[in-house]
N, C-alpha and C positions, 0 to 999 in steps of 0.2 A: 546653343542655337539649334532649333529643330529644323533639320534639312529633309527635303524630299516629302514633306507633308504640306499640302496647301490649305489655306483657310480662306473661305470666301469673305467678302466684306460683311455680308449678313451675319455670318458666324462670329466674326471679330466684334461687330457692334453688339450682338447679344451677350457675348462673354463680358464685354466692357460694362454693359448695362447690369448684368447679374453681379459682377464684382463691385459695382458702385453701391450696392445694397448691403455688402458685407463689410466686416471690419477692415480698416486700412492694413495693407500688407498681406491680404488673402490672395491665394492663387486659385486658378481654375485647373483642375486636374483631369486629364483624359487617360484612361487605362484600359487594357484588355485583360479580362479575368476569365477563368474557367467557369463554365456554367451554361445554363440554358439548354434547350433541347438539341442544339447543333454543336455544342462543345465550348464555344467562346461567346462572350458578350462584351459590349462596350460599357464602360462605367464613367460617368461624369460626376465629379464631386468637387468640393471646395477643401482647400488645405491651407494651413497657416505656416507650414514649414516645407522647405525644399530639402530633398534627400540628396546624398552624394551622387547617385547615378541618374538624377533627373536632368532632362533637357528642358530648357526654358525659352519661351518665345512670348513676348508681350504679356507677362503674368500667366502664361499657360504652361503647365508642367506635364511632361510625359516621361515616365520611367523608361530606361534604356530598352528593356525587353519589349515593352509595348510599342516604342518608337520603331523598333526593327520590324514588328508585325504591321505597322502602319505606313511603311515606306510606299510612296507613290499614291497615297490616299488624298482625298479632298474632304475637308470638314465643312459642312454647310449647315445653315439653320433654315428649316422649311416650314411653311404653313400648309397643312393638309386638312381635309374634312374632319379627321379624327383629332386634330390639334396641332400644336407647334412643337417641334423637337429638333435636336441636332441630328444630322444624318451624315454618316461617313460612307463615302464611296471608296471601297478598298479593293484594288485590283488583285490582291493576294487571296481573297476569299474564294473558296471553291463552291460553296452553297450556303444558303441561309434558310432559316425555318419559315414557316408560313406566316407567322406574325411579324417577322422582320426584326426580332429582338436579338436573336443569336445567330451564329454563323460558324462555318468550319473552314479550316485553313489547309 
């Protein structure tokens, strides 16, 4: 179970919608990876298998290290002028780049 990470109804509906188009048994994975101009970036992918250290919530997988970095966060799905996307409000971030894709902790 993923604790201390909130998902808005919009995010859960969009994840459910995306998974409905994938093979049965697919998972939606959220991870934090090194990269981008500020050091870290969020990664949203699909996965067919669950790893031993994955936390699971409604077919959403987050590896333990990423979950620790996401504590206190809220995952939302937003519509903006530049398009629709998942947006994570993470209280642990110290700064983010100008384009909003990467951040530092």
